N, C-alpha and C positions, 0 to 999 in steps of 0.2 A: 937328158934326163928318160931312162929309158920305163916305157908302161911298167906298170906294178902289179896288173889286173891276176896275176899268179901269185900273189904273196899277201897283196894286201886284204883287209876285211873289213868288210861293211855292217854297222849294225841293220839288221833284218835280213841278212845274206838268204841266199834262196832255201826253204825250208824252215828259216826263223819264224816264229810267232811276228806280225803285223800289227793285228787290232791294238789300237789305242795310239799309234804311233804318229808324228807330225808326217803332212803331206812330204815327198820328198820331189825337189823341183832338180833334175838335171840340164845344167846350160852348156851348149855345144857351142865354139867358136873357133875362130881360127887362132893358131898362136904365134901371130905375127905382131903381136900388141897392138891392132889398128883401134880406130876408133868404135868401132863392135867390139872387140875385145874389152875395151874399156867396160863398154855399158853391162855387158855380161857377167865382169867382174863386180861393179859396182853394186847389181843386183842379189849376187851371190852374197856380199858384205851385208846388203840391205837385209837379208833373209834370215845372217848369223844374228846381228842386231836383233833384229826384231823378235826371233825365236817361233814365228807361226810357222815356218815352211824349213826344212831339213836341205841345204843345197849342196850340188857337188859342180862344179868346171871342170870341164874337159876340154882340153887344148890340142886342136889338129896341128901336128908339127910344120912347120913353114925351113925354109933354107936357112933363115935369118931368125929362127926363134933363139932368141937368148937361152941360154941353163939356167944363168943365173937368175934372171927375172922370173924365172918358174920358181929358183929354190926360196928367194925372196918370199912369194906367195908360200909356199909349205913355211918358212918360218913367222911369217905372220898370223897360221893359223886358218888359210886358205883351203879346203879339200879340194884337190884338184889333183887332175891325171892328163897325162899326154898320149895321146895316139897316132899312130905313122900319119905323114901327109904324101908318101912318094906315089901312092896310089888309091884310088877311090874305095876298091874291093878289099882292099887292105885296113882302109878307113873305118868302113864301115863294118868287119868280121871284128875286130878292134873293141869299137863302140858296144855292138852286140853284146860281147861279152862283159862290158861293165855294165851294160843295161841289168843285163843277169843277173849281175852279184847285188848292185844298188841298189834294184827296183822301183825305178821313178814311178813318183804318178803321172808326172807331167816329165815332158823333154821337150825344151826351147832351143830350137836350132836358128840360131842368129848368122846372118849374111849369107852372101851370094859365095860360089856356088855350095859352101858348105852346108846351107839347110835344106839341102837335096839328099845328101848323104848320110845328115843326120836324124833323116824323115825315115829314110827308107831301113837303117838300123832298128828307129824305134819300133817300126812295123813288124820287123822280123822278130822282136823279143819282146812284141807283144807289151808294148808299152800303153797304157790305157788312154792318156792323153800326150797329143802334140802340137805344139805351138811354136810357128815361122815368124821370125822378127828379121824384116827387110829393113837396111842400114841406107839405102843409097835410091837418089832417086833415077840413076841409069847403072842399067848393067850388062853384060856381055851376056843377055838371053839369047841363043839359036834359037832354031826352030826344034831341035830334040829338047835342048831343056827347057824352053815354053811350056811343051807337051808335058813334061814329067812333072814339070811347077804346079798345072793345071790338075793333072790324075793325083798329085798328093794331096793340093788344094780340097779336095773331095773325100780326104781322108785326114785333115786336121783342124782341129777344133778353134782355131783363131789365127788370123795374118795378121801382124802388127806392121803399119808403116811408124818409122820413127818421125814421121812429119806428116802433115797433111800431104805435103806435095808427093810424100814418098806411097801414102796412101791413095791417092789419085793414080800415080803410075802404077800401081798395084792393080788397081780396077782396069787400066786401061789394057794391061797385059791380062785378064779375063778373071780374075780371082772373084773366087762367090761375095757379092757385095755384105751380106748379113755377118758373114765373117770376119769382114774388114775395116779395121780401126787401126786408128794412129794415137799413139802415146808418146807424147813429147820427150825427146831427150832433156836430161837434166844435170848439171853442174853442180858441185862441191861449192858451198859460197862461203864456208868458212877461211879459204885462203884471202880471200877478198874484202873480210871483215875492215880492215885499215884503210878503205878504200877512200871515207872522208877524211882521212886525214892528210890525203894527197890533195891538196884543192887545184882543180883544173888549170886555171890558171897560172899557178907555179910549178907546173908539171913541163919536161924537155917538150917542146912544140915538136915534136918527131913522132914516126910512125912505127906500129908495130904489126908485122902478119906473123902468126905464128900457125905456121903450116907447113907439112911432110914436102919435101918436093918431088915433085910429081905434074905429070902431063894436067891430071885435074885441076889441079890449084891454080894455075896458070900465074906463075910470079912473072913471066916476061910481061903482059901488061904491066903489070907496077912500075916494070924498070924503064919501060918506054915513057908512063905516063913521068915520072921522074925524069926524065930528058926534057918532057914539055914543059914542066915546071920551072925547071931552070932557065928557058929562053923566057918564062914570068919574071925570073929574078927570084924563086921562090927556091931555098935550097935546103930542108928539112932532112934531118938524118933519118937514115932507114936500117931497121932491125931485123932480119929475116930468120927466124928462130922454128929450127925444124930439120930433123933427119931427112930420109927419103931414099930414093934413088938418085946413085951418086953422076950417072947423067944427066939428069932434069939439073943437079945443080949444079955441074961445071958447063951446060949452056946457058944456065942463069949469070956466073959469074962473067963468062967470056961476051955476054950482051951489056953486062956492065960496064964492062973494061971499054968494050969499044964504043960505049957511049958516053965515055969519059966519065961513070960515075963510082969508079972505083974507091975513092974515098969518102965517098957518101953513104953508099949502101952498103950494110956491114953482114957478112953471112954468119952466124951465132952458131948452129948446126943446134942439138939436142942442147937447152939451157933447163938447170936446175932450178931456179926460181921465174917462172913464165910469170905467175902472179905478181912479183915485185917489180918484173921489168915491165909488166902493162900499166900497174900503177904511176910510174914514174914518167909515162909517157902519155900524150894527150889523146892520140889516134891508135885504133885496131882495124884493120882492114883484111879483108877478103877477096882476092879478085879472081874466085873459084869459076871454071864452066858448071859444075853443077855440084848438088850436096846433098843428103839425106838432112842431118839436123847439125849446122853450123858451131857446135860447142866452143870452138875457138874466139869464135864472133861472139859469142854468148857471154864466154869467160870474160872476155875483152869491155863490154857491156858491165857485169859486174866490178870490175875494177875501176869504172867511172871513167872510161876512155869515151870519146866520139865514136860511134863505126859506122864503117863504110864497107859496103857488100855488092855484088853483083846482083842484078834481078835473073835470079834462077829459084828452083825449086829449093825448099827448105829455107832459104836466105829470107825468099820474100815473107815468109809466115814470122819470122824473126825482126826483119827489120821495117817499120814502117816509113815510109819516106817523107821526111821532114817532122816526124814526130819523135822519133827515138834514133833515128841513124839516118843515113842517106843512102839512096839507091845507085847503083851506076848500069850503064849498058854494057852488056858482055861482049867481052875481049875488045873494050874501045878503049884504049889509051887516053884519047883526047876528052871521054866523059869520064875516066875516074880524074883527072888530072883536073879538069872544070870542079869536082866534088871537093876535091882537097885543097885546092885554092880558097874556095869558100869557107872551109873552116879554117884553114892557116890564117885568114885577111880579115873573117870574123866572129873573135871570140866570142861574143854573146851568141852566137848561132853553136859554135861547138860546146860552150858549156851546158844549153840548157836542153842540146841533145843528150849530153851526156849523163846529166842527172835523170831524164826520163829511160834513158836507158837503162842505167845501174837500177832503179824502181822495178822496170820491167823483168830484167835478169834476176831480181830476188825475189821476186811473186810467180814468176809465170814457168819458171823454168830449171828448178831447184830439185836435186838429186831425192830430197826426199820425198817431194810430190810424183816424180816419174817411178820412184819403187814402191809406192801409194798404190797408183793406178795399174801397176803390172801384177802384185801381190791381191787386188782387189778382182782383177782379171783371172787369176789363177782360184782365187777362191769361188769363181760363179762358176767357170769350169767344173771344177769338182762337185758342186754342189747340183747341177743342172743334170750332169749326167751323160753319155757318151751321147744317148740320141736326143737330145731334147734340141729346138731349135735355137740359134744363137740369138741373143739379142745382147749389144753391147753397148748399149745407147747411152748408160749411166755409166759407165767406166769411167 
């Protein structure tokens, strides 16, 4: 999809009166349709529905950016632009042009390393307010990019981590504590509204892991845990839903075949009805190395599954061990096998954890709550002005 800044006319283009208009918020994020993309898109939808802010979504083109998905957003009525991603300079220059046309009051820069290029563009275009949203607890910050991030932080109104774990990671890198806050990601709960119609005890006693194939997600540990469970006489079906890197999926398939699990572990690829898949099974799992905020795990909890996750930033603040799920040691097949065995052989435990997890997902991690907190932050930034001391304690 070509960029259209040469022909598109935004309300309030340069030279047009802006008095009395709604504040404009530009969300910039990768066009890879990752978790960060989904959060930015959810916020744009929330702005459109609430009417308090006038939004624009700008995607940085990736090699795997699907034009059909961008076109679907246009048909939905999402105001969206796509900028070049082949060079950082090209990205910045095209985003500067969009900023000068759209004249945002706030530019929200999502994700590494996109938040760097977006904020450079915002400074060049004299956007009044900048917000940085970090989506992961572990990123590839070189010395140079760390220095850039810290320099930009001094010129940024607010720095948001999508979980407390991400906030702590940002603070450890040196971001200003007064500007750095956590706003948890949220999920759409409507797709899981019928979870109660699928009693836990009547579900398939199987496991669903909905995650893209990548080194971060560590499918290998799950597959090795399944081999250990088989030695104990436990052979639950495993459904792996998600796309991702072909090389990572190939490695997982090969390991599954080597361990004799080919008939037990099913690779579903992109699944059109993940909520239905989750509500049909008892256990949702995420054997990850690290996370920002594990939305797939929260969705599993909302679906009424028993949640099992790694002791990792992001995951640890969602799962309280033996309260609303189980935590297992990082990259430890034996620890994961032990947790799975407990749920598979102690139905009372699994059902109790699932019920509490469902309650927590539907009260603590809703999309509405996330949007409300971001919009409260934007309102506070606009109200206090650029030179006021940050105080986000009530967000």
